[in-house]
CHARMM internal coordinates of N, CA and C (Angstrom, degrees):
IC EDIT
DIST 1 N 1 CA 1.4485
DIST 1 CA 1 C 1.5285
ANGL 1 N 1 CA 1 C 108.20
DIST 1 C 2 N 1.3422
ANGL 1 CA 1 C 2 N 116.93
DIHE 1 N 1 CA 1 C 2 N 134.19
DIST 2 N 2 CA 1.4560
ANGL 1 C 2 N 2 CA 118.94
DIHE 1 CA 1 C 2 N 2 CA -179.66
DIST 2 CA 2 C 1.5263
ANGL 2 N 2 CA 2 C 110.70
DIHE 1 C 2 N 2 CA 2 C -76.02
DIST 2 C 3 N 1.3154
ANGL 2 CA 2 C 3 N 116.22
DIHE 2 N 2 CA 2 C 3 N 167.15
DIST 3 N 3 CA 1.4638
ANGL 2 C 3 N 3 CA 120.18
DIHE 2 CA 2 C 3 N 3 CA -174.28
DIST 3 CA 3 C 1.5235
ANGL 3 N 3 CA 3 C 112.15
DIHE 2 C 3 N 3 CA 3 C -64.36
DIST 3 C 4 N 1.3291
ANGL 3 CA 3 C 4 N 117.83
DIHE 3 N 3 CA 3 C 4 N -34.21
DIST 4 N 4 CA 1.4685
ANGL 3 C 4 N 4 CA 120.62
DIHE 3 CA 3 C 4 N 4 CA 179.12
DIST 4 CA 4 C 1.5249
ANGL 4 N 4 CA 4 C 109.99
DIHE 3 C 4 N 4 CA 4 C -64.56
DIST 4 C 5 N 1.3138
ANGL 4 CA 4 C 5 N 116.51
DIHE 4 N 4 CA 4 C 5 N -47.47
DIST 5 N 5 CA 1.4618
ANGL 4 C 5 N 5 CA 119.96
DIHE 4 CA 4 C 5 N 5 CA -179.60
DIST 5 CA 5 C 1.5263
ANGL 5 N 5 CA 5 C 110.94
DIHE 4 C 5 N 5 CA 5 C -64.34
DIST 5 C 6 N 1.3100
ANGL 5 CA 5 C 6 N 117.01
DIHE 5 N 5 CA 5 C 6 N -37.92
DIST 6 N 6 CA 1.4655
ANGL 5 C 6 N 6 CA 120.83
DIHE 5 CA 5 C 6 N 6 CA 177.76
DIST 6 CA 6 C 1.5320
ANGL 6 N 6 CA 6 C 110.31
DIHE 5 C 6 N 6 CA 6 C -64.29
DIST 6 C 7 N 1.3192
ANGL 6 CA 6 C 7 N 117.23
DIHE 6 N 6 CA 6 C 7 N -40.87
DIST 7 N 7 CA 1.4709
ANGL 6 C 7 N 7 CA 120.85
DIHE 6 CA 6 C 7 N 7 CA 177.97
DIST 7 CA 7 C 1.5191
ANGL 7 N 7 CA 7 C 110.78
DIHE 6 C 7 N 7 CA 7 C -63.65
DIST 7 C 8 N 1.3333
ANGL 7 CA 7 C 8 N 116.67
DIHE 7 N 7 CA 7 C 8 N -41.22
DIST 8 N 8 CA 1.4624
ANGL 7 C 8 N 8 CA 120.74
DIHE 7 CA 7 C 8 N 8 CA 178.95
DIST 8 CA 8 C 1.5247
ANGL 8 N 8 CA 8 C 109.67
DIHE 7 C 8 N 8 CA 8 C -63.67
DIST 8 C 9 N 1.3156
ANGL 8 CA 8 C 9 N 116.23
DIHE 8 N 8 CA 8 C 9 N -43.26
DIST 9 N 9 CA 1.4647
ANGL 8 C 9 N 9 CA 121.21
DIHE 8 CA 8 C 9 N 9 CA 179.64
DIST 9 CA 9 C 1.5262
ANGL 9 N 9 CA 9 C 110.93
DIHE 8 C 9 N 9 CA 9 C -59.53
DIST 9 C 10 N 1.3275
ANGL 9 CA 9 C 10 N 116.21
DIHE 9 N 9 CA 9 C 10 N -46.84
DIST 10 N 10 CA 1.4743
ANGL 9 C 10 N 10 CA 120.02
DIHE 9 CA 9 C 10 N 10 CA 179.21
DIST 10 CA 10 C 1.5253
ANGL 10 N 10 CA 10 C 111.18
DIHE 9 C 10 N 10 CA 10 C -63.62
DIST 10 C 11 N 1.3345
ANGL 10 CA 10 C 11 N 116.23
DIHE 10 N 10 CA 10 C 11 N -42.56
DIST 11 N 11 CA 1.4664
ANGL 10 C 11 N 11 CA 119.67
DIHE 10 CA 10 C 11 N 11 CA -179.14
DIST 11 CA 11 C 1.5222
ANGL 11 N 11 CA 11 C 111.00
DIHE 10 C 11 N 11 CA 11 C -65.59
DIST 11 C 12 N 1.3270
ANGL 11 CA 11 C 12 N 118.17
DIHE 11 N 11 CA 11 C 12 N -41.80
DIST 12 N 12 CA 1.4647
ANGL 11 C 12 N 12 CA 121.24
DIHE 11 CA 11 C 12 N 12 CA 178.16
DIST 12 CA 12 C 1.5284
ANGL 12 N 12 CA 12 C 110.31
DIHE 11 C 12 N 12 CA 12 C -60.86
DIST 12 C 13 N 1.3188
ANGL 12 CA 12 C 13 N 116.50
DIHE 12 N 12 CA 12 C 13 N -39.38
DIST 13 N 13 CA 1.4646
ANGL 12 C 13 N 13 CA 121.04
DIHE 12 CA 12 C 13 N 13 CA 178.20
DIST 13 CA 13 C 1.5326
ANGL 13 N 13 CA 13 C 110.32
DIHE 12 C 13 N 13 CA 13 C -64.61
DIST 13 C 14 N 1.3290
ANGL 13 CA 13 C 14 N 116.69
DIHE 13 N 13 CA 13 C 14 N -42.64
DIST 14 N 14 CA 1.4652
ANGL 13 C 14 N 14 CA 120.44
DIHE 13 CA 13 C 14 N 14 CA 178.27
DIST 14 CA 14 C 1.5237
ANGL 14 N 14 CA 14 C 110.90
DIHE 13 C 14 N 14 CA 14 C -61.65
DIST 14 C 15 N 1.3264
ANGL 14 CA 14 C 15 N 116.67
DIHE 14 N 14 CA 14 C 15 N -42.28
DIST 15 N 15 CA 1.4689
ANGL 14 C 15 N 15 CA 121.05
DIHE 14 CA 14 C 15 N 15 CA 178.57
DIST 15 CA 15 C 1.5269
ANGL 15 N 15 CA 15 C 109.74
DIHE 14 C 15 N 15 CA 15 C -62.47
DIST 15 C 16 N 1.3351
ANGL 15 CA 15 C 16 N 116.18
DIHE 15 N 15 CA 15 C 16 N -45.33
DIST 16 N 16 CA 1.4632
ANGL 15 C 16 N 16 CA 121.76
DIHE 15 CA 15 C 16 N 16 CA 179.36
DIST 16 CA 16 C 1.5296
ANGL 16 N 16 CA 16 C 110.76
DIHE 15 C 16 N 16 CA 16 C -57.99
DIST 16 C 17 N 1.3204
ANGL 16 CA 16 C 17 N 117.09
DIHE 16 N 16 CA 16 C 17 N -45.83
DIST 17 N 17 CA 1.4649
ANGL 16 C 17 N 17 CA 120.59
DIHE 16 CA 16 C 17 N 17 CA 178.87
DIST 17 CA 17 C 1.5232
ANGL 17 N 17 CA 17 C 111.52
DIHE 16 C 17 N 17 CA 17 C -65.07
DIST 17 C 18 N 1.3266
ANGL 17 CA 17 C 18 N 116.41
DIHE 17 N 17 CA 17 C 18 N -44.69
DIST 18 N 18 CA 1.4595
ANGL 17 C 18 N 18 CA 121.58
DIHE 17 CA 17 C 18 N 18 CA -178.43
DIST 18 CA 18 C 1.5291
ANGL 18 N 18 CA 18 C 111.65
DIHE 17 C 18 N 18 CA 18 C -60.38
DIST 18 C 19 N 1.3456
ANGL 18 CA 18 C 19 N 116.54
DIHE 18 N 18 CA 18 C 19 N -32.62
DIST 19 N 19 CA 1.4613
ANGL 18 C 19 N 19 CA 120.84
DIHE 18 CA 18 C 19 N 19 CA -178.40
DIST 19 CA 19 C 1.5278
ANGL 19 N 19 CA 19 C 112.90
DIHE 18 C 19 N 19 CA 19 C -89.81
DIST 19 C 20 N 1.3292
ANGL 19 CA 19 C 20 N 116.75
DIHE 19 N 19 CA 19 C 20 N 10.25
DIST 20 N 20 CA 1.4550
ANGL 19 C 20 N 20 CA 120.54
DIHE 19 CA 19 C 20 N 20 CA 175.17
DIST 20 CA 20 C 1.5133
ANGL 20 N 20 CA 20 C 114.69
DIHE 19 C 20 N 20 CA 20 C 89.18
DIST 20 C 21 N 1.3201
ANGL 20 CA 20 C 21 N 117.49
DIHE 20 N 20 CA 20 C 21 N 21.23
DIST 21 N 21 CA 1.4649
ANGL 20 C 21 N 21 CA 124.30
DIHE 20 CA 20 C 21 N 21 CA 176.70
DIST 21 CA 21 C 1.5276
ANGL 21 N 21 CA 21 C 113.45
DIHE 20 C 21 N 21 CA 21 C 57.09
DIST 21 C 22 N 1.3310
ANGL 21 CA 21 C 22 N 117.98
DIHE 21 N 21 CA 21 C 22 N 49.23
DIST 22 N 22 CA 1.4674
ANGL 21 C 22 N 22 CA 120.09
DIHE 21 CA 21 C 22 N 22 CA -179.74
DIST 22 CA 22 C 1.5250
ANGL 22 N 22 CA 22 C 112.12
DIHE 21 C 22 N 22 CA 22 C -70.44
DIST 22 C 23 N 1.3188
ANGL 22 CA 22 C 23 N 116.10
DIHE 22 N 22 CA 22 C 23 N 144.83
DIST 23 N 23 CA 1.4692
ANGL 22 C 23 N 23 CA 121.36
DIHE 22 CA 22 C 23 N 23 CA 178.25
DIST 23 CA 23 C 1.5274
ANGL 23 N 23 CA 23 C 109.98
DIHE 22 C 23 N 23 CA 23 C -83.16
DIST 23 C 24 N 1.3258
ANGL 23 CA 23 C 24 N 115.57
DIHE 23 N 23 CA 23 C 24 N 147.71
DIST 24 N 24 CA 1.4525
ANGL 23 C 24 N 24 CA 121.30
DIHE 23 CA 23 C 24 N 24 CA 172.28
DIST 24 CA 24 C 1.5165
ANGL 24 N 24 CA 24 C 116.23
DIHE 23 C 24 N 24 CA 24 C 80.69
DIST 24 C 25 N 1.3247
ANGL 24 CA 24 C 25 N 118.32
DIHE 24 N 24 CA 24 C 25 N 13.25
DIST 25 N 25 CA 1.4672
ANGL 24 C 25 N 25 CA 120.35
DIHE 24 CA 24 C 25 N 25 CA -178.50
DIST 25 CA 25 C 1.5219
ANGL 25 N 25 CA 25 C 111.61
DIHE 24 C 25 N 25 CA 25 C -119.42
DIST 25 C 26 N 1.3385
ANGL 25 CA 25 C 26 N 116.10
DIHE 25 N 25 CA 25 C 26 N 23.18
DIST 26 N 26 CA 1.4601
ANGL 25 C 26 N 26 CA 121.17
DIHE 25 CA 25 C 26 N 26 CA -176.65
DIST 26 CA 26 C 1.5203
ANGL 26 N 26 CA 26 C 112.23
DIHE 25 C 26 N 26 CA 26 C -57.88
DIST 26 C 27 N 1.3301
ANGL 26 CA 26 C 27 N 116.71
DIHE 26 N 26 CA 26 C 27 N -45.33
DIST 27 N 27 CA 1.4634
ANGL 26 C 27 N 27 CA 120.46
DIHE 26 CA 26 C 27 N 27 CA -177.25
DIST 27 CA 27 C 1.5290
ANGL 27 N 27 CA 27 C 111.29
DIHE 26 C 27 N 27 CA 27 C -65.82
DIST 27 C 28 N 1.3200
ANGL 27 CA 27 C 28 N 116.43
DIHE 27 N 27 CA 27 C 28 N -40.23
DIST 28 N 28 CA 1.4622
ANGL 27 C 28 N 28 CA 120.76
DIHE 27 CA 27 C 28 N 28 CA 177.80
DIST 28 CA 28 C 1.5298
ANGL 28 N 28 CA 28 C 110.87
DIHE 27 C 28 N 28 CA 28 C -61.98
DIST 28 C 29 N 1.3298
ANGL 28 CA 28 C 29 N 116.24
DIHE 28 N 28 CA 28 C 29 N -44.23
DIST 29 N 29 CA 1.4607
ANGL 28 C 29 N 29 CA 120.27
DIHE 28 CA 28 C 29 N 29 CA 179.61
DIST 29 CA 29 C 1.5253
ANGL 29 N 29 CA 29 C 110.97
DIHE 28 C 29 N 29 CA 29 C -66.29
DIST 29 C 30 N 1.3291
ANGL 29 CA 29 C 30 N 117.33
DIHE 29 N 29 CA 29 C 30 N -39.29
DIST 30 N 30 CA 1.4627
ANGL 29 C 30 N 30 CA 121.41
DIHE 29 CA 29 C 30 N 30 CA 178.70
DIST 30 CA 30 C 1.5280
ANGL 30 N 30 CA 30 C 109.57
DIHE 29 C 30 N 30 CA 30 C -62.63
DIST 30 C 31 N 1.3406
ANGL 30 CA 30 C 31 N 116.64
DIHE 30 N 30 CA 30 C 31 N -47.15
DIST 31 N 31 CA 1.4641
ANGL 30 C 31 N 31 CA 120.67
DIHE 30 CA 30 C 31 N 31 CA -179.18
DIST 31 CA 31 C 1.5283
ANGL 31 N 31 CA 31 C 111.31
DIHE 30 C 31 N 31 CA 31 C -61.71
DIST 31 C 32 N 1.3266
ANGL 31 CA 31 C 32 N 116.43
DIHE 31 N 31 CA 31 C 32 N -41.22
DIST 32 N 32 CA 1.4605
ANGL 31 C 32 N 32 CA 120.38
DIHE 31 CA 31 C 32 N 32 CA 177.88
DIST 32 CA 32 C 1.5228
ANGL 32 N 32 CA 32 C 110.50
DIHE 31 C 32 N 32 CA 32 C -63.85
DIST 32 C 33 N 1.3129
ANGL 32 CA 32 C 33 N 117.17
DIHE 32 N 32 CA 32 C 33 N -41.20
DIST 33 N 33 CA 1.4616
ANGL 32 C 33 N 33 CA 121.50
DIHE 32 CA 32 C 33 N 33 CA 178.62
DIST 33 CA 33 C 1.5211
ANGL 33 N 33 CA 33 C 110.90
DIHE 32 C 33 N 33 CA 33 C -63.08
DIST 33 C 34 N 1.3276
ANGL 33 CA 33 C 34 N 117.62
DIHE 33 N 33 CA 33 C 34 N -42.23
DIST 34 N 34 CA 1.4670
ANGL 33 C 34 N 34 CA 121.46
DIHE 33 CA 33 C 34 N 34 CA 177.82
DIST 34 CA 34 C 1.5178
ANGL 34 N 34 CA 34 C 109.74
DIHE 33 C 34 N 34 CA 34 C -59.28
DIST 34 C 35 N 1.3209
ANGL 34 CA 34 C 35 N 117.56
DIHE 34 N 34 CA 34 C 35 N -46.58
DIST 35 N 35 CA 1.4644
ANGL 34 C 35 N 35 CA 121.14
DIHE 34 CA 34 C 35 N 35 CA -179.91
DIST 35 CA 35 C 1.5232
ANGL 35 N 35 CA 35 C 111.30
DIHE 34 C 35 N 35 CA 35 C -60.97
DIST 35 C 36 N 1.3186
ANGL 35 CA 35 C 36 N 117.29
DIHE 35 N 35 CA 35 C 36 N -43.53
DIST 36 N 36 CA 1.4648
ANGL 35 C 36 N 36 CA 120.75
DIHE 35 CA 35 C 36 N 36 CA -179.23
DIST 36 CA 36 C 1.5258
ANGL 36 N 36 CA 36 C 111.44
DIHE 35 C 36 N 36 CA 36 C -65.61
DIST 36 C 37 N 1.3186
ANGL 36 CA 36 C 37 N 117.52
DIHE 36 N 36 CA 36 C 37 N -43.82
DIST 37 N 37 CA 1.4668
ANGL 36 C 37 N 37 CA 121.55
DIHE 36 CA 36 C 37 N 37 CA -179.73
DIST 37 CA 37 C 1.5213
ANGL 37 N 37 CA 37 C 110.14
DIHE 36 C 37 N 37 CA 37 C -64.60
DIST 37 C 38 N 1.3345
ANGL 37 CA 37 C 38 N 117.19
DIHE 37 N 37 CA 37 C 38 N -43.74
DIST 38 N 38 CA 1.4604
ANGL 37 C 38 N 38 CA 120.41
DIHE 37 CA 37 C 38 N 38 CA 179.23
DIST 38 CA 38 C 1.5253
ANGL 38 N 38 CA 38 C 111.21
DIHE 37 C 38 N 38 CA 38 C -64.01
DIST 38 C 39 N 1.3278
ANGL 38 CA 38 C 39 N 117.48
DIHE 38 N 38 CA 38 C 39 N -35.75
DIST 39 N 39 CA 1.4630
ANGL 38 C 39 N 39 CA 121.50
DIHE 38 CA 38 C 39 N 39 CA 179.78
DIST 39 CA 39 C 1.5252
ANGL 39 N 39 CA 39 C 111.83
DIHE 38 C 39 N 39 CA 39 C -67.66
DIST 39 C 40 N 1.3339
ANGL 39 CA 39 C 40 N 117.07
DIHE 39 N 39 CA 39 C 40 N -26.55
DIST 40 N 40 CA 1.4635
ANGL 39 C 40 N 40 CA 120.68
DIHE 39 CA 39 C 40 N 40 CA 179.38
DIST 40 CA 40 C 1.5217
ANGL 40 N 40 CA 40 C 111.99
DIHE 39 C 40 N 40 CA 40 C -70.25
DIST 40 C 41 N 1.3222
ANGL 40 CA 40 C 41 N 117.11
DIHE 40 N 40 CA 40 C 41 N -25.14
DIST 41 N 41 CA 1.4566
ANGL 40 C 41 N 41 CA 121.22
DIHE 40 CA 40 C 41 N 41 CA 177.07
DIST 41 CA 41 C 1.5109
ANGL 41 N 41 CA 41 C 113.43
DIHE 40 C 41 N 41 CA 41 C 84.06
DIST 41 C 42 N 1.3332
ANGL 41 CA 41 C 42 N 116.14
DIHE 41 N 41 CA 41 C 42 N 174.44
DIST 42 N 42 CA 1.4675
ANGL 41 C 42 N 42 CA 121.52
DIHE 41 CA 41 C 42 N 42 CA -175.96
DIST 42 CA 42 C 1.5286
ANGL 42 N 42 CA 42 C 113.78
DIHE 41 C 42 N 42 CA 42 C -68.65
DIST 42 C 43 N 1.3239
ANGL 42 CA 42 C 43 N 118.81
DIHE 42 N 42 CA 42 C 43 N -23.95
DIST 43 N 43 CA 1.4625
ANGL 42 C 43 N 43 CA 120.78
DIHE 42 CA 42 C 43 N 43 CA 179.97
DIST 43 CA 43 C 1.5210
ANGL 43 N 43 CA 43 C 110.61
DIHE 42 C 43 N 43 CA 43 C -62.42
DIST 43 C 44 N 1.3241
ANGL 43 CA 43 C 44 N 117.14
DIHE 43 N 43 CA 43 C 44 N -42.10
DIST 44 N 44 CA 1.4623
ANGL 43 C 44 N 44 CA 121.17
DIHE 43 CA 43 C 44 N 44 CA -179.92
DIST 44 CA 44 C 1.5198
ANGL 44 N 44 CA 44 C 110.65
DIHE 43 C 44 N 44 CA 44 C -65.17
DIST 44 C 45 N 1.3321
ANGL 44 CA 44 C 45 N 116.99
DIHE 44 N 44 CA 44 C 45 N -36.18
DIST 45 N 45 CA 1.4629
ANGL 44 C 45 N 45 CA 120.48
DIHE 44 CA 44 C 45 N 45 CA 179.34
DIST 45 CA 45 C 1.5197
ANGL 45 N 45 CA 45 C 110.83
DIHE 44 C 45 N 45 CA 45 C -65.84
DIST 45 C 46 N 1.3266
ANGL 45 CA 45 C 46 N 117.53
DIHE 45 N 45 CA 45 C 46 N -39.09
DIST 46 N 46 CA 1.4656
ANGL 45 C 46 N 46 CA 120.43
DIHE 45 CA 45 C 46 N 46 CA 178.57
DIST 46 CA 46 C 1.5212
ANGL 46 N 46 CA 46 C 110.91
DIHE 45 C 46 N 46 CA 46 C -65.63
DIST 46 C 47 N 1.3361
ANGL 46 CA 46 C 47 N 117.49
DIHE 46 N 46 CA 46 C 47 N -38.32
DIST 47 N 47 CA 1.4585
ANGL 46 C 47 N 47 CA 120.77
DIHE 46 CA 46 C 47 N 47 CA 179.78
DIST 47 CA 47 C 1.5217
ANGL 47 N 47 CA 47 C 110.93
DIHE 46 C 47 N 47 CA 47 C -61.62
DIST 47 C 48 N 1.3114
ANGL 47 CA 47 C 48 N 117.46
DIHE 47 N 47 CA 47 C 48 N -40.25
DIST 48 N 48 CA 1.4535
ANGL 47 C 48 N 48 CA 121.93
DIHE 47 CA 47 C 48 N 48 CA -179.32
DIST 48 CA 48 C 1.5192
ANGL 48 N 48 CA 48 C 110.77
DIHE 47 C 48 N 48 CA 48 C -77.54
DIST 48 C 49 N 1.3256
ANGL 48 CA 48 C 49 N 116.99
DIHE 48 N 48 CA 48 C 49 N -33.53
DIST 49 N 49 CA 1.4571
ANGL 48 C 49 N 49 CA 121.44
DIHE 48 CA 48 C 49 N 49 CA -174.24
DIST 49 CA 49 C 1.5249
ANGL 49 N 49 CA 49 C 112.45
DIHE 48 C 49 N 49 CA 49 C -61.92
DIST 49 C 50 N 1.3269
ANGL 49 CA 49 C 50 N 118.09
DIHE 49 N 49 CA 49 C 50 N -36.07
DIST 50 N 50 CA 1.4588
ANGL 49 C 50 N 50 CA 120.06
DIHE 49 CA 49 C 50 N 50 CA -177.64
DIST 50 CA 50 C 1.5278
ANGL 50 N 50 CA 50 C 110.15
DIHE 49 C 50 N 50 CA 50 C -136.32
DIST 50 C 51 N 1.3332
ANGL 50 CA 50 C 51 N 117.40
DIHE 50 N 50 CA 50 C 51 N 76.05
DIST 51 N 51 CA 1.4621
ANGL 50 C 51 N 51 CA 120.41
DIHE 50 CA 50 C 51 N 51 CA -176.83
DIST 51 CA 51 C 1.5187
ANGL 51 N 51 CA 51 C 113.77
DIHE 50 C 51 N 51 CA 51 C -70.83
DIST 51 C 52 N 1.3251
ANGL 51 CA 51 C 52 N 118.75
DIHE 51 N 51 CA 51 C 52 N -8.89
DIST 52 N 52 CA 1.4549
ANGL 51 C 52 N 52 CA 121.92
DIHE 51 CA 51 C 52 N 52 CA -177.41
DIST 52 CA 52 C 1.5270
ANGL 52 N 52 CA 52 C 113.01
DIHE 51 C 52 N 52 CA 52 C -93.64
DIST 52 C 53 N 1.3189
ANGL 52 CA 52 C 53 N 118.05
DIHE 52 N 52 CA 52 C 53 N 1.72
DIST 53 N 53 CA 1.4577
ANGL 52 C 53 N 53 CA 120.51
DIHE 52 CA 52 C 53 N 53 CA 179.53
DIST 53 CA 53 C 1.5211
ANGL 53 N 53 CA 53 C 108.68
DIHE 52 C 53 N 53 CA 53 C -60.85
DIST 53 C 54 N 1.3113
ANGL 53 CA 53 C 54 N 116.50
DIHE 53 N 53 CA 53 C 54 N 127.05
DIST 54 N 54 CA 1.4492
ANGL 53 C 54 N 54 CA 121.29
DIHE 53 CA 53 C 54 N 54 CA 178.26
DIST 54 CA 54 C 1.5201
ANGL 54 N 54 CA 54 C 114.61
DIHE 53 C 54 N 54 CA 54 C 88.39
DIST 54 C 55 N 1.3124
ANGL 54 CA 54 C 55 N 118.43
DIHE 54 N 54 CA 54 C 55 N -11.36
DIST 55 N 55 CA 1.4599
ANGL 54 C 55 N 55 CA 121.39
DIHE 54 CA 54 C 55 N 55 CA -179.34
DIST 55 CA 55 C 1.5228
ANGL 55 N 55 CA 55 C 109.13
DIHE 54 C 55 N 55 CA 55 C -74.17
DIST 55 C 56 N 1.3038
ANGL 55 CA 55 C 56 N 116.10
DIHE 55 N 55 CA 55 C 56 N 129.98
DIST 56 N 56 CA 1.4551
ANGL 55 C 56 N 56 CA 120.55
DIHE 55 CA 55 C 56 N 56 CA 177.19
DIST 56 CA 56 C 1.5130
ANGL 56 N 56 CA 56 C 114.08
DIHE 55 C 56 N 56 CA 56 C 84.70
DIST 56 C 57 N 1.3081
ANGL 56 CA 56 C 57 N 118.22
DIHE 56 N 56 CA 56 C 57 N 8.25
DIST 57 N 57 CA 1.4676
ANGL 56 C 57 N 57 CA 120.11
DIHE 56 CA 56 C 57 N 57 CA -179.28
DIST 57 CA 57 C 1.5261
ANGL 57 N 57 CA 57 C 109.34
DIHE 56 C 57 N 57 CA 57 C -101.39
DIST 57 C 58 N 1.3245
ANGL 57 CA 57 C 58 N 115.60
DIHE 57 N 57 CA 57 C 58 N 71.54
DIST 58 N 58 CA 1.4607
ANGL 57 C 58 N 58 CA 121.35
DIHE 57 CA 57 C 58 N 58 CA 179.45
DIST 58 CA 58 C 1.5179
ANGL 58 N 58 CA 58 C 110.05
DIHE 57 C 58 N 58 CA 58 C -81.08
DIST 58 C 59 N 1.2905
ANGL 58 CA 58 C 59 N 114.51
DIHE 58 N 58 CA 58 C 59 N 149.26
DIST 59 N 59 CA 1.4569
ANGL 58 C 59 N 59 CA 120.40
DIHE 58 CA 58 C 59 N 59 CA 176.36
DIST 59 CA 59 C 1.5259
ANGL 59 N 59 CA 59 C 108.91
DIHE 58 C 59 N 59 CA 59 C -72.65
DIST 59 C 60 N 1.3257
ANGL 59 CA 59 C 60 N 116.00
DIHE 59 N 59 CA 59 C 60 N 139.53
DIST 60 N 60 CA 1.4666
ANGL 59 C 60 N 60 CA 119.74
DIHE 59 CA 59 C 60 N 60 CA -179.75
DIST 60 CA 60 C 1.5242
ANGL 60 N 60 CA 60 C 111.85
DIHE 59 C 60 N 60 CA 60 C -106.49
DIST 60 C 61 N 1.3378
ANGL 60 CA 60 C 61 N 116.91
DIHE 60 N 60 CA 60 C 61 N 12.50
DIST 61 N 61 CA 1.4679
ANGL 60 C 61 N 61 CA 119.21
DIHE 60 CA 60 C 61 N 61 CA 179.68
DIST 61 CA 61 C 1.5223
ANGL 61 N 61 CA 61 C 109.56
DIHE 60 C 61 N 61 CA 61 C -72.65
DIST 61 C 62 N 1.2951
ANGL 61 CA 61 C 62 N 115.79
DIHE 61 N 61 CA 61 C 62 N 146.88
DIST 62 N 62 CA 1.4366
ANGL 61 C 62 N 62 CA 119.56
DIHE 61 CA 61 C 62 N 62 CA -172.49
DIST 62 CA 62 C 1.4309
ANGL 62 N 62 CA 62 C 114.04
DIHE 61 C 62 N 62 CA 62 C -104.19
END
COOR INIT
IC SEED 1 N 1 CA 1 C
IC BUILD
């Protein structure tokens, strides 16, 4: 699964939980998640895509 689809899946799950875990609204939650992820733009996708950027790059100056 690509990172965009994974983000949508997580967001749909968050929406489902926030709304009290109602049955039968999976498609509605998925569509809402897609809209929210798309509204965040490509910058947000890059931030999630590589969360390790910069980790472990300590300065070695003395």
